[in-house]
ZAMARGU-4260 file (C-alpha; in steps of 0.2 Angstrom, whole numbers, plus 5000, padded with zeros to 4 digits):
<rodrens>
0) 5207/5989/5842 | 5227/5984/5849 | 5231/5991/5866 | 5247/5997/5860 | 5238/6008/5845
5) 5228/6016/5858 | 5242/6021/5869 | 5250/6028/5855 | 5236/6037/5853 | 5237/6044/5870
10) 5254/6051/5868 | 5250/6059/5852 | 5235/6069/5861 | 5247/6072/5875 | 5259/6079/5864
15) 5248/6090/5854 | 5241/6097/5871 | 5260/6103/5873 | 5260/6111/5858 | 5245/6119/5863
20) 5250/6126/5879 | 5266/6133/5871 | 5255/6143/5859 | 5246/6148/5875 | 5261/6154/5883
25) 5266/6165/5869 | 5247/6171/5869 | 5249/6176/5887 | 5267/6185/5883 | 5259/6195/5871
30) 5242/6199/5877 | 5245/6215/5883 | 5249/6220/5865 | 5232/6213/5858 | 5221/6223/5871
35) 5229/6242/5871 | 5217/6249/5858 | 5230/6263/5857 | 5247/6254/5857 | 5241/6241/5844
40) 5253/6239/5829 | 5254/6228/5813 | 5265/6216/5821 | 5252/6213/5834 | 5239/6209/5823
45) 5251/6198/5814 | 5256/6189/5830 | 5238/6187/5836 | 5234/6179/5818 | 5246/6166/5819
50) 5243/6162/5835 | 5224/6159/5830 | 5229/6146/5814 | 5245/6139/5825 | 5230/6136/5838
55) 5217/6127/5826 | 5230/6120/5817 | 5236/6110/5830 | 5219/6106/5837 | 5216/6099/5818
60) 5231/6088/5819 | 5226/6080/5836 | 5209/6077/5829 | 5215/6072/5812 | 5225/6058/5823
65) 5210/6052/5831 | 5200/6051/5814 | 5215/6040/5809 | 5213/6026/5821 | 5194/6027/5821
70) 5186/6032/5804 | 5199/6031/5792 | 5189/6041/5779 | 5189/6062/5775 | 5184/6067/5757
75) 5198/6074/5750 | 5189/6088/5745 | 5180/6096/5762 | 5191/6085/5774 | 5195/6100/5785
80) 5176/6105/5790 | 5172/6086/5788 | 5186/6080/5803 | 5178/6095/5815 | 5160/6088/5810
85) 5166/6070/5814 | 5174/6073/5830 | 5155/6079/5837 | 5148/6064/5832 | 5146/6049/5844
90) 5150/6034/5834 | 5140/6020/5845 | 5151/6005/5848 | 5166/6013/5839 | 5169/6028/5851
95) 5162/6043/5860 | 5161/6061/5853 | 5177/6071/5855 | 5171/6088/5854 | 5157/6096/5864
100) 5144/6104/5854 | 5151/6121/5861 | 5167/6117/5858 | 5163/6112/5841 | 5155/6128/5838
105) 5171/6139/5844 | 5184/6130/5834 | 5172/6131/5818 | 5176/6150/5819 | 5194/6146/5821
110) 5193/6133/5807 | 5185/6147/5796 | 5197/6161/5801 | 5213/6150/5794 | 5205/6145/5779
115) 5203/6163/5776 | 5220/6167/5784 | 5230/6154/5773 | 5223/6165/5755 | 5223/6183/5763
120) 5241/6188/5759 | 5237/6208/5764 | 5243/6213/5780 | 5225/6226/5782 | 5218/6215/5797
125) 5203/6221/5805 | 5204/6223/5825 | 5186/6221/5827 | 5188/6204/5818 | 5203/6201/5829
130) 5193/6204/5844 | 5180/6193/5843 | 5192/6178/5837 | 5202/6182/5853 | 5187/6181/5863
135) 5183/6164/5853 | 5199/6157/5858 | 5200/6162/5875 | 5182/6153/5876 | 5187/6136/5866
140) 5204/6135/5877 | 5198/6127/5892 | 5183/6117/5883 | 5197/6109/5871 | 5207/6104/5885
145) 5193/6096/5894 | 5188/6089/5879 | 5204/6081/5877 | 5206/6077/5895 | 5190/6067/5894
150) 5196/6058/5880 | 5211/6052/5885 | 5202/6046/5899 | 5188/6037/5887 | 5203/6029/5878
155) 5213/6022/5895 | 5199/6014/5899 | 5198/6006/5881 | 5217/6001/5882 | 5214/5992/5898
160) 5198/5981/5890 | 5210/5978/5875 | 5224/5966/5870 | 5238/5967/5859
</rodrens>
């Protein structure tokens, strides 16, 4: 694989991580409204749902870019689910797994919510479910950051061994 392609992928992953950090800053800014059950309003539920879906979409975009470089094939019908699955699998001689099993399981929860949210037009959110997903978000964020850092280190090793 050409060195420049690997370096471009590293840049794309880092760019995605900047976007994740921006979303995280928004989460931190609104966090007090998400946890005070006495003051929760509809706009707080909408904002939390948006942060959860944007976080997953950002991560999925990073994973899609990795898949594009290494696999180049996803089933058109269920590619979102398949992409996430492929990222937890090591391809011997090609690439290491991107996601740890724990990161995968938590991201799958966010993927399912994002799918639900895409087709849910009502604003009658279930705060019990949002609280659960908030805990998923809080657990997955440091894990995905570590998984992506580890993957960038892997890509840097590949790039140092590759020629153009």
